[in-house]
Backbone as numpy.savetxt, mean C-alpha at the origin, in Angstrom:
# Nx Ny Nz CAx CAy CAz Cx Cy Cz
-13.27 10.35 -17.66 -13.95 9.07 -17.57 -14.06 8.65 -16.11
-15.26 8.35 -15.68 -15.47 7.93 -14.30 -15.91 6.47 -14.27
-15.28 5.71 -13.40 -15.69 4.32 -13.22 -16.77 4.26 -12.15
-17.75 3.39 -12.32 -18.73 3.22 -11.26 -18.07 2.73 -9.98
-18.65 3.09 -8.85 -18.08 2.76 -7.55 -17.91 1.26 -7.36
-18.88 0.45 -7.82 -18.78 -0.99 -7.60 -17.59 -1.61 -8.34
-17.22 -1.06 -9.48 -16.06 -1.59 -10.20 -14.78 -1.26 -9.44
-14.70 -0.05 -8.92 -13.53 0.34 -8.13 -13.40 -0.54 -6.90
-14.48 -0.78 -6.20 -14.45 -1.61 -5.00 -14.09 -3.06 -5.35
-14.54 -3.52 -6.50 -14.18 -4.87 -6.95 -12.67 -4.99 -7.14
-12.07 -4.01 -7.79 -10.62 -4.05 -8.00 -9.87 -3.95 -6.69
-10.34 -3.14 -5.77 -9.69 -3.05 -4.46 -9.72 -4.42 -3.77
-10.85 -5.12 -3.86 -10.96 -6.45 -3.28 -10.03 -7.45 -3.94
-9.92 -7.40 -5.26 -9.02 -8.31 -5.98 -7.57 -8.04 -5.58
-7.20 -6.76 -5.51 -5.83 -6.42 -5.11 -5.54 -6.90 -3.69
-6.52 -6.80 -2.81 -6.33 -7.28 -1.43 -6.14 -8.79 -1.40
-6.87 -9.51 -2.24 -6.72 -10.97 -2.30 -5.37 -11.38 -2.86
-4.82 -10.60 -3.77 -3.49 -10.91 -4.31 -2.42 -10.69 -3.24
-2.66 -9.75 -2.35 -1.67 -9.44 -1.32 -1.49 -10.59 -0.33
-2.53 -11.34 -0.06 -2.47 -12.40 0.95 -1.40 -13.45 0.62
-1.36 -14.01 -0.59 -0.30 -14.99 -0.87 1.10 -14.41 -0.76
1.28 -13.15 -1.17 2.60 -12.54 -1.05 3.05 -12.49 0.41
2.14 -12.13 1.29 2.45 -12.08 2.72 2.75 -13.48 3.26
1.96 -14.44 2.84 2.14 -15.82 3.32 3.48 -16.39 2.84
3.85 -16.11 1.59 5.13 -16.62 1.08 6.31 -16.09 1.88
6.25 -14.83 2.26 7.33 -14.26 3.08 7.33 -14.94 4.46
6.16 -15.12 5.04 6.06 -15.76 6.35 6.56 -17.19 6.34
6.19 -17.94 5.31 6.66 -19.33 5.21 8.19 -19.39 5.10
8.75 -18.51 4.30 10.21 -18.54 4.13 10.91 -18.13 5.43
10.32 -17.16 6.14 10.90 -16.77 7.44 10.86 -17.94 8.42
9.75 -18.68 8.43 9.64 -19.82 9.34 10.63 -20.92 8.95
10.79 -21.14 7.66 11.68 -22.20 7.19 13.14 -21.88 7.50
13.53 -20.60 7.35 14.93 -20.22 7.57 15.21 -19.78 9.00
14.18 -19.49 9.78 14.36 -19.04 11.14 14.79 -17.58 11.24
14.66 -16.83 10.16 15.04 -15.42 10.14 13.84 -14.58 10.56
14.02 -13.80 11.63 12.92 -12.97 12.10 13.00 -11.53 11.60
14.22 -11.02 11.42 14.39 -9.63 11.00 15.24 -9.56 9.74
14.93 -8.61 8.90 15.64 -8.41 7.64 15.61 -9.68 6.79
16.65 -9.92 5.99 16.62 -11.09 5.11 17.58 -12.19 5.53
18.44 -11.93 6.49 19.36 -12.95 6.98 20.31 -13.49 5.93
20.51 -12.76 4.83 21.40 -13.23 3.77 20.78 -14.26 2.86
19.49 -14.54 3.01 18.82 -15.53 2.17 18.27 -14.83 0.91
18.80 -15.20 -0.27 18.36 -14.51 -1.49 16.89 -14.76 -1.84
16.38 -15.92 -1.51 14.97 -16.20 -1.80 14.07 -15.34 -0.91
14.41 -15.24 0.38 13.63 -14.40 1.28 13.72 -12.95 0.84
14.88 -12.50 0.43 15.04 -11.13 -0.04 14.15 -10.86 -1.25
14.12 -11.78 -2.20 13.30 -11.62 -3.40 11.81 -11.56 -3.03
11.39 -12.42 -2.12 9.99 -12.42 -1.69 9.64 -11.14 -0.94
10.56 -10.68 -0.09 10.32 -9.44 0.65 10.21 -8.25 -0.31
11.07 -8.23 -1.32 11.03 -7.13 -2.29 9.74 -7.16 -3.10
9.29 -8.34 -3.50 8.04 -8.45 -4.26 6.87 -7.96 -3.41
6.84 -8.37 -2.16 5.77 -7.96 -1.25 5.84 -6.45 -1.02
7.03 -5.93 -0.76 7.18 -4.50 -0.51 6.81 -3.65 -1.71
7.23 -4.07 -2.90 6.89 -3.33 -4.11 5.38 -3.33 -4.35
4.75 -4.46 -4.09 3.30 -4.55 -4.26 2.59 -3.61 -3.30
2.98 -3.65 -2.03 2.35 -2.81 -1.02 2.56 -1.34 -1.33
3.72 -1.01 -1.88 4.06 0.38 -2.14 3.30 0.95 -3.32
3.06 0.17 -4.35 2.49 0.73 -5.58 1.02 0.43 -5.80
0.54 -0.73 -5.44 -0.82 -1.11 -5.79 -1.90 -0.26 -5.12
-1.80 0.09 -3.84 -2.87 0.88 -3.24 -3.04 2.27 -3.85
-2.05 2.75 -4.55 -2.13 4.08 -5.14 -3.22 4.16 -6.21
-3.28 3.19 -7.10 -4.21 3.24 -8.23 -5.67 3.19 -7.77
-6.09 2.18 -6.99 -7.50 2.19 -6.58 -7.82 3.35 -5.64
-6.84 3.78 -4.88 -7.08 4.90 -3.98 -7.40 6.17 -4.74
-6.60 6.45 -5.75 -6.84 7.63 -6.57 -8.16 7.51 -7.32
-8.43 6.33 -7.85 -9.69 6.11 -8.57 -10.88 6.30 -7.64
-10.77 5.77 -6.43 -11.86 5.92 -5.47 -12.07 7.38 -5.11
-10.99 8.12 -4.97 -11.13 9.55 -4.69 -11.84 10.27 -5.83
-11.52 9.90 -7.05 -12.19 10.53 -8.19 -13.65 10.14 -8.26
-13.96 8.89 -7.92 -15.34 8.42 -8.02 -16.23 9.15 -7.03
-15.78 9.30 -5.82 -16.62 9.94 -4.81 -16.42 11.45 -4.75
-15.54 11.96 -5.61 -15.34 13.40 -5.78 -15.04 14.12 -4.47
-14.07 13.62 -3.74 -13.67 14.28 -2.50 -12.28 14.90 -2.64
-11.85 15.11 -3.86 -10.52 15.66 -4.08 -10.32 17.00 -3.37
-11.29 17.92 -3.41 -11.08 19.18 -2.67 -10.87 18.96 -1.17
-11.58 18.01 -0.61 -11.41 17.72 0.81 -10.01 17.17 1.09
-9.55 16.27 0.26 -8.22 15.69 0.45 -7.14 16.75 0.30
-7.27 17.60 -0.69 -6.29 18.67 -0.88 -6.29 19.60 0.32
-7.48 19.93 0.82 -7.57 20.78 2.00 -6.94 20.16 3.23
-7.15 18.86 3.42 -6.55 18.18 4.55 -5.02 18.11 4.42
-4.54 17.88 3.21 -3.09 17.86 3.00 -2.48 19.23 3.27
-3.13 20.27 2.79 -2.63 21.63 3.05 -2.65 21.94 4.54
-3.71 21.55 5.22 -3.78 21.79 6.66 -2.67 21.05 7.39
-2.38 19.85 6.95 -1.29 19.08 7.57 0.05 19.79 7.36
0.29 20.23 6.13 1.56 20.91 5.83 1.68 22.20 6.63
0.63 22.97 6.71 0.67 24.23 7.44 0.93 24.00 8.92
0.28 23.01 9.50 0.41 22.77 10.93 1.64 21.93 11.31
2.31 21.36 10.32 3.48 20.53 10.66 4.80 21.28 10.56
4.73 22.57 10.28 5.98 23.36 10.22 6.60 23.44 11.60
7.93 23.32 11.66 8.57 23.41 12.98 8.42 24.80 13.56
8.19 24.83 14.84 8.01 26.11 15.54 9.34 26.55 16.13
9.60 27.82 16.02 10.83 28.35 16.61 10.51 28.97 17.94
11.43 28.83 18.87 11.21 29.35 20.22 11.55 30.82 20.31
């Protein structure tokens, strides 16, 4: 089953719009607590950071894979990944 390209792009846009409030919530809590790095022991900031991190980690995977299937560039992506793996092997002197 292939989704039309405009539907995939619509979902990518919706996912991007959902990301903005998550980022803002973390920023507001950082400003309120004065914590610049890590969570500073604040459980609310930690929860917001985890929600934002989990979203960033998982959401781009689904539309990305769908977009790859829609435009049928899977062979190109596989070739680029293989080229990266082949060329990234450590060289011995």
